C-alpha positions in Angstrom: -32.3 -46.0 -22.5 -35.1 -45.3 -19.7 -36.1 -48.8 -20.1 -32.3 -50.2 -19.6 -32.3 -48.2 -16.3 -35.5 -49.6 -15.0 -34.5 -53.2 -15.9 -31.1 -52.5 -14.2 -32.6 -50.9 -10.9 -34.9 -54.0 -10.5 -32.4 -56.3 -11.4 -30.1 -54.4 -8.3 -33.2 -54.6 -6.1 -33.7 -58.3 -6.5 -30.2 -59.2 -6.0 -30.6 -57.3 -2.8 -33.7 -58.9 -1.7 -31.9 -62.5 -2.4 -28.9 -61.5 -0.3 -31.0 -60.5 2.7 -33.0 -63.4 2.4 -30.0 -65.8 2.1 -28.2 -64.1 5.2 -31.4 -63.4 7.6 -30.9 -65.9 9.9 -29.2 -69.3 10.5 -32.0 -71.2 9.4 -31.8 -69.4 6.1 -27.9 -70.3 6.0 -28.6 -73.7 6.7 -31.4 -74.2 4.6 -29.3 -73.3 1.4 -26.3 -75.1 2.3 -28.6 -78.6 2.7 -28.9 -77.8 -1.2 -25.4 -78.1 -1.7 -25.0 -74.5 -2.7 -22.1 -72.6 -1.7 -20.3 -68.8 -3.0 -18.4 -70.7 -5.4 -18.1 -68.5 -8.7 -20.8 -66.0 -7.8 -19.4 -62.5 -9.3 -16.8 -61.1 -6.9 -19.1 -58.2 -5.9 -22.0 -60.2 -4.6 -19.7 -63.0 -3.5 -18.0 -60.4 -1.3 -21.4 -58.6 -0.6 -22.8 -61.7 0.8 -19.4 -62.9 2.5 -19.4 -59.7 4.6 -23.0 -59.4 5.3 -22.6 -63.2 6.8 -19.6 -62.3 8.6 -21.2 -59.3 10.5 -24.2 -61.3 11.3 -21.8 -64.2 12.7 -23.3 -66.8 10.4 -20.3 -67.5 8.3 -19.1 -71.3 8.0 -16.0 -72.2 6.4 -17.7 -74.5 4.1 -19.5 -71.4 2.3 -16.1 -69.8 1.2 -15.6 -70.9 -1.8 -14.9 -67.6 -3.5 -12.0 -65.5 -4.9 -11.3 -63.2 -1.9 -11.7 -63.5 1.6 -10.9 -60.8 4.1 -10.8 -62.4 7.7 -8.5 -59.9 9.3 -8.8 -59.4 13.2 -11.0 -62.2 13.6 -9.9 -64.1 16.6 -11.8 -67.6 16.0 -9.8 -68.3 12.7 -7.8 -71.1 13.3 -6.1 -74.1 11.8 -9.4 -75.7 11.3 -10.4 -72.5 9.0 -7.5 -72.7 6.9 -8.2 -76.4 6.2 -11.5 -75.5 4.8 -10.3 -72.4 3.2 -7.3 -74.7 1.5 -10.3 -76.8 -0.6 -11.3 -73.7 -2.8 -9.4 -73.7 -6.0 -10.7 -70.4 -7.3 -8.8 -68.1 -4.1 -7.0 -65.2 -5.2 -6.4 -63.2 -2.1 -6.3 -63.9 1.8 -6.1 -61.8 4.6 -5.9 -63.3 8.1 -4.2 -60.4 9.5 -4.1 -59.9 13.1 -5.5 -63.4 13.5 -4.0 -64.4 16.7 -4.3 -68.0 16.1 -2.7 -68.5 12.6 0.6 -70.3 13.1 3.0 -71.8 10.6 1.3 -75.1 10.9 -2.0 -73.5 10.1 -0.4 -72.3 6.5 0.0 -75.8 5.4 -3.3 -76.6 4.1 -3.3 -73.2 1.8 0.0 -74.4 0.0 -2.3 -76.5 -2.9 -3.8 -73.1 -3.9 -2.3 -72.3 -7.4 -4.2 -69.3 -7.8 -3.6 -67.2 -4.8 -1.7 -64.1 -5.6 -2.0 -62.4 -2.1 -1.3 -63.3 1.3 -1.6 -60.9 4.0 0.0 -62.7 7.4 0.6 -59.4 9.3 0.9 -59.5 13.1 0.0 -63.4 13.1 3.1 -63.9 15.9 3.2 -67.5 15.5 4.1 -67.5 11.6 7.7 -68.4 11.8 10.4 -69.3 9.2 8.9 -72.8 9.0 5.6 -71.0 7.9 7.5 -69.3 4.8 8.9 -72.9 3.9 5.2 -74.1 3.8 4.4 -71.4 1.1 7.0 -72.6 -1.6 4.6 -74.4 -3.1 2.6 -71.2 -4.2 4.8 -70.0 -7.0 1.8 -67.5 -8.0 2.3 -65.1 -5.0 2.7 -61.5 -6.2 1.8 -59.8 -2.7 3.1 -61.1 0.6 2.6 -59.1 4.2 4.6 -60.8 6.8 4.8 -57.7 9.3 5.6 -58.4 12.8 5.5 -61.8 12.7 7.8 -64.2 14.2 9.9 -64.4 10.8 13.8 -64.0 11.3 16.4 -62.8 9.3 17.1 -66.3 7.8 13.3 -66.8 7.0 13.6 -63.5 4.9 16.5 -64.7 3.0 14.0 -67.4 2.0 11.7 -64.8 0.1 14.2 -65.0 -2.6 12.2 -68.0 -4.3 9.2 -66.2 -4.7 10.4 -64.6 -8.0 7.0 -63.4 -9.0 6.9 -60.8 -5.9 5.8 -57.6 -7.0 4.9 -56.2 -3.0 6.8 -57.2 0.1 5.9 -56.0 3.4 8.9 -57.0 6.2 7.7 -54.0 8.8 8.9 -54.8 11.8 11.4 -57.8 11.2 15.2 -58.5 11.9 16.7 -57.6 8.2 20.2 -58.0 7.7 22.4 -57.1 4.9 22.7 -60.9 4.0 19.1 -61.2 3.9 18.5 -57.6 2.3 21.0 -58.5 -0.5 19.3 -62.0 -1.2 15.9 -59.9 -2.2 17.7 -58.5 -5.3 17.0 -61.5 -7.2 13.3 -60.4 -7.1 13.2 -58.7 -10.9 9.6 -57.8 -10.2 9.7 -56.3 -6.7 8.0 -52.8 -7.3 7.0 -52.2 -3.3 9.0 -52.9 -0.3 8.5 -52.0 3.1 10.9 -52.3 5.9 9.4 -50.0 8.9 10.9 -50.0 11.8 13.4 -52.5 10.6 16.9 -52.7 11.8 18.9 -53.2 8.6 22.6 -52.1 9.2 25.1 -54.1 10.5 28.5 -53.4 9.0 28.2 -50.7 6.3 24.5 -51.9 4.9 23.8 -51.0 1.8 19.9 -51.0 0.4 19.2 -51.6 -3.3 16.1 -49.7 -3.7 13.5 -50.7 -5.7 11.2 -48.4 -7.6 8.9 -47.9 -4.7 10.1 -48.5 -1.1 8.9 -47.8 2.7 11.7 -47.8 5.4 10.2 -45.7 7.9 11.8 -46.3 11.7 14.7 -48.1 9.8 18.1 -47.6 10.9 20.4 -47.0 7.6 23.9 -46.7 6.3 23.5 -46.1 2.5 20.9 -46.1 0.1 21.0 -47.1 -3.3 18.8 -46.7 -6.5 21.2 -48.1 -9.1 19.0 -51.0 -10.1 16.2 -49.4 -11.1 14.3 -45.9 -11.1 13.3 -44.9 -7.6 9.8 -43.3 -7.8 8.7 -43.1 -4.4 11.0 -43.4 -1.0 9.4 -43.2 2.5 11.8 -43.0 5.4 9.5 -41.8 8.1 11.3 -42.1 11.3 14.5 -43.6 9.9 17.8 -43.3 11.4 20.7 -42.5 9.1 24.3 -43.7 10.3 26.0 -41.7 7.8 23.8 -38.9 6.3 26.3 -37.2 4.3 26.4 -40.5 2.4 22.8 -41.8 2.5 21.6 -40.8 -0.8 25.1 -40.4 -2.6 24.2 -43.6 -5.0 20.4 -42.5 -5.6 19.2 -41.6 -9.1 16.2 -38.9 -8.0 15.5 -38.1 -11.7 12.3 -39.7 -11.5 11.6 -39.4 -7.6 7.9 -37.7 -7.2 7.6 -38.8 -3.5 10.0 -38.2 -0.5 9.1 -39.1 3.0 11.4 -38.0 5.7 9.2 -36.9 8.4 10.6 -37.9 12.0 13.6 -39.3 10.8 17.3 -38.4 12.0 18.1 -35.8 9.0 18.2 -33.0 11.4 22.2 -32.7 11.0 21.5 -33.4 6.9 19.1 -30.5 6.5 21.2 -28.1 8.4 23.9 -28.6 6.2 21.9 -28.3 3.1 22.9 -25.0 0.9 20.7 -25.6 -2.4 17.5 -26.9 -2.9 15.4 -27.3 -6.2 11.9 -28.2 -6.3 11.0 -26.6 -9.4 8.5 -28.3 -11.5 7.6 -30.6 -8.9 3.7 -30.9 -7.1 5.2 -29.5 -3.4 2.7 -27.1 -1.8 3.1 -24.3 0.6 2.1 -27.3 3.4 5.4 -28.9 2.0 7.5 -25.7 2.1 6.4 -25.4 6.0 7.4 -28.7 6.7 11.0 -27.5 5.9 10.7 -24.2 7.9 13.1 -24.5 11.1 15.0 -27.3 9.7 17.3 -26.0 7.0 19.1 -22.9 8.8 22.1 -22.8 6.3 19.9 -23.1 3.3 21.0 -20.3 0.8 18.9 -21.4 -2.2 15.6 -22.4 -2.9 13.7 -22.8 -6.2 10.0 -23.2 -6.4 9.5 -22.2 -9.8 6.4 -24.3 -11.6 5.1 -25.2 -8.2 1.5 -24.7 -6.9 2.7 -23.0 -3.7 0.9 -19.4 -3.2 1.6 -16.7 -0.5 1.4 -18.9 2.6 4.9 -20.6 1.2 6.1 -17.1 1.8 5.9 -17.0 5.3 7.4 -20.5 5.8 10.5 -18.8 3.6 10.9 -15.9 6.3 11.6 -18.9 8.8 15.0 -20.1 6.4 17.6 -17.3 8.0 20.1 -18.0 5.6 18.6 -17.8 2.2 20.1 -15.5 0.0 18.4 -16.5 -3.4 14.5 -17.3 -3.7 12.7 -18.2 -7.2 9.0 -18.0 -7.2 8.4 -17.7 -10.6 5.3 -19.3 -12.5 3.4 -20.0 -8.9 0.4 -18.8 -7.4 1.9 -16.2 -5.2 0.2 -12.8 -5.6 2.0 -11.0 -2.9 -1.2 -10.5 -0.6 -2.3 -12.6 2.1 -5.6 -12.8 4.1 -5.6 -12.1 7.8 -8.9 -13.0 9.3 -9.8 -10.1 11.8 -6.8 -8.0 10.6 -7.4 -4.6 9.3 -7.2 -4.4 6.7 -8.0 -7.8 5.5 -5.3 -8.4 2.7 -1.6 -7.3 3.8 1.5 -7.7 1.5 3.0 -11.4 2.1 6.4 -10.3 1.1 6.7 -8.2 4.4 7.4 -11.7 6.0 11.0 -11.7 4.1 12.2 -8.6 5.5 13.7 -10.8 8.3 16.1 -12.4 5.8 19.0 -10.0 6.0 20.9 -12.0 3.9 18.5 -12.3 0.7 20.3 -10.9 -2.5 18.0 -12.3 -5.3 14.2 -12.6 -5.7 12.5 -14.1 -8.6 8.8 -13.7 -9.2 8.1 -13.7 -13.1 4.9 -14.8 -14.2 3.1 -14.3 -11.2 0.1 -12.3 -10.3 2.1 -10.0 -8.4 0.1 -6.2 -8.3 1.3 -2.8 -7.1 -0.2 -3.2 -3.8 2.3 -6.2 -3.1 5.6 -4.4 -3.8 5.4 -1.8 -0.7 7.8 -4.0 1.3 10.5 -4.1 -1.2 11.8 -0.8 -0.4 13.1 -2.2 2.8 15.0 -5.0 1.3 18.1 -3.3 1.5 20.3 -6.0 0.7 18.4 -6.9 -2.3 20.7 -7.0 -5.6 18.6 -8.8 -7.9 15.0 -8.4 -8.7 13.1 -10.0 -11.7 9.3 -9.6 -12.1 7.2 -10.1 -15.0 3.3 -9.3 -14.5 0.6 -7.5 -16.4 -0.9 -6.4 -13.1 2.1 -4.0 -12.5 1.8 -0.4 -13.4 3.8 3.3 -12.4 1.9 2.9 -9.0 4.4 2.1 -6.2 7.1 1.3 -8.2 9.3 4.5 -7.1 9.8 1.9 -4.1 12.7 0.4 -6.3 14.7 3.6 -6.2 15.2 2.9 -2.4 16.9 -0.2 -2.5 20.3 0.9 -2.4 22.4 -2.1 -3.4 20.0 -3.2 -6.5 22.2 -4.4 -9.1 19.7 -5.8 -11.7 15.8 -5.0 -12.1 13.3 -6.8 -14.1 10.0 -5.5 -14.9 8.8 -7.2 -17.9 5.0 -7.2 -19.3 4.1 -4.3 -16.9 1.9 -1.2 -18.2 4.6 1.5 -17.4 4.5 4.6 -19.1 6.6 7.2 -20.7 6.1 9.7 -17.7 7.3 6.9 -15.1 10.5 5.7 -16.9 11.2 9.6 -17.2 11.1 10.5 -13.3 12.8 7.1 -12.6 15.8 7.5 -10.2 17.4 4.2 -10.6 20.0 3.1 -7.6 23.6 4.4 -7.9 24.3 0.5 -8.0 22.0 -0.6 -10.9 23.7 -2.0 -14.0 21.0 -3.5 -15.7 17.3 -2.8 -16.2 14.9 -5.5 -18.2 11.7 -3.6 -19.7 11.0 -6.1 -22.2 7.1 -6.5 -22.8 6.2 -3.2 -21.4 4.6 -2.0 -24.7 3.6 1.4 -23.8 7.1 3.0 -23.5 8.1 4.5 -26.9 11.6 4.3 -28.4 12.2 8.0 -27.9 11.7 7.5 -24.2 14.1 4.8 -24.0 16.8 6.4 -26.0 16.5 9.4 -23.6 16.9 7.0 -20.5 19.8 5.5 -22.0 21.6 8.6 -22.8 21.0 9.8 -19.2 22.2 6.5 -17.7 24.9 5.1 -19.9 26.2 2.8 -17.1 22.9 0.9 -17.2 22.3 -1.8 -19.6 18.7 -1.5 -20.7 16.7 -4.0 -22.5 13.4 -3.6 -24.7 11.9 -4.9 -27.8 13.0 -1.0 -29.3 16.2 -1.3 -28.2 18.8 -2.6 -30.8 22.2 -2.2 -29.1 22.1 -4.9 -26.6 24.9 -5.6 -24.6 26.9 -8.9 -25.5 26.1 -12.1 -24.2 29.4 -12.2 -22.0 28.4 -9.0 -20.4 24.5 -10.4 -19.9 25.8 -13.7 -18.0 27.1 -11.3 -15.5 24.2 -10.7 -14.2 21.5 -12.6 -15.4 21.3 -16.6 -16.3 19.5 -16.7 -19.6 20.1 -20.4 -20.6 17.4 -22.5 -20.5 19.7 -25.9 -20.3 20.4 -27.8 -17.5 23.1 -26.7 -15.3 25.2 -28.7 -12.8 25.7 -26.7 -9.3 28.0 -28.0 -6.6 26.7 -27.6 -3.0 29.4 -27.9 -0.2 28.2 -29.1 2.9 29.8 -28.0 6.4 31.7 -31.5 6.1 33.8 -30.5 3.3 31.5 -32.9 0.9 30.3 -32.0 -2.3 26.4 -32.7 -3.7 26.2 -32.5 -7.3 22.5 -31.6 -8.3 21.2 -31.0 -12.0 19.2 -28.2 -12.3 16.8 -26.5 -14.9 18.2 -23.3 -14.7 15.6 -20.3 -14.7 16.1 -16.9 -16.5 17.0 -14.1 -13.8 17.6 -16.9 -11.3 20.5 -18.9 -9.9 24.1 -17.7 -11.4 26.4 -19.0 -9.3 28.0 -22.5 -9.9 28.9 -22.9 -6.2 27.3 -22.4 -3.0 29.6 -22.9 0.4 27.6 -23.9 3.3 
């Protein structure tokens, strides 16, 4: 093994010496050129390394470029003569001449015979027009084509329907009409479409979305995803002409990435009443992006996400919230404040400003006793679900101060008989869930039930549980997908299938 490593190291050193000697100066390059040597069929790593070494030292000559990948972007001296040389190399697979001001439509004619070419980048070559697209017809192997900010018109975009092998197409900054865009629907292999800063709306324009689409700074009427499964959608700076209808036909079941930053969705978010982000990778920073833009949001589910207590502070900026689900997250109920005394303060205190908050779910979190102190001030809270092995008798007396509490779940807590015996539940309490509280005995549970017959008490030692019909009045215990309707201020309905969580959302309709 050691011998192999030594030989590999020596071989690498030898290769570096050869490349250095070959690109030392113009005389060295001329010497191996006279020997009729080029970069032809060199291993791609060596060819690219030598290519960029020659390019940096301004020793590159078109006759040397018999390699598979060429990146000449931004080089002002690349012109039609260079393209004539490049067009003679049969092994070329990728060519990038973006930002080369001398490249024009006529410059593309020499490369039309390269049948191995699969990637071509002409971005910001303003002299490339519709005629240049016609020159490329003879390259049926093209899979990736970038023509952003070129001179290609809407008519030129319609010509792209002939490139049936395209998987990536960048049309950023071009004038793309409805007719032009509809022509691209024949591209069955297209996986990525970039239409940033494009005007794509005439009369009720409809965009048929491919699996990954970028449409930042575009003007949109409708986005449709019924021709494939939408995985990524980037709409940075986009303008929605009809926000209520924009996403009506999009199947978001496989959507993993959505970017609406700097877009005209303020009115869209302001009408949003229900948002389910459960089982996604949204972070606390992602929740922060929503803060200040969802003034009418009433229900948010962040269960099974990697958010922490920083997200709680952002939730406090959503004034209409009634239902919050933080189950199965990294929320601990404490947040560190640098320079403050004490260093750790209850993060839930930030939610005191939410005067409409009725339901809070924090099951399967690391919330402990120290985090619960602010709950005593949540006078409008009616449903509270906790499930944590860090909870004890300490500080649980705060629950007695929540005057409108209807349902209280304290599962898997280290509660003792003494606490339950001294517990004075609010007069409004109808359900107490103590499942998993293993220190409680059957006798104390029986005594509590006799003392408070109006409260439905749940525990493994209590056998006479209430009926399913009664339970459904307080907690949603199903694990099936339920359909919820969110009505916007405009009177239109948005249907969202969401995974229901126990102790969470129980209403079927939220009026915004």
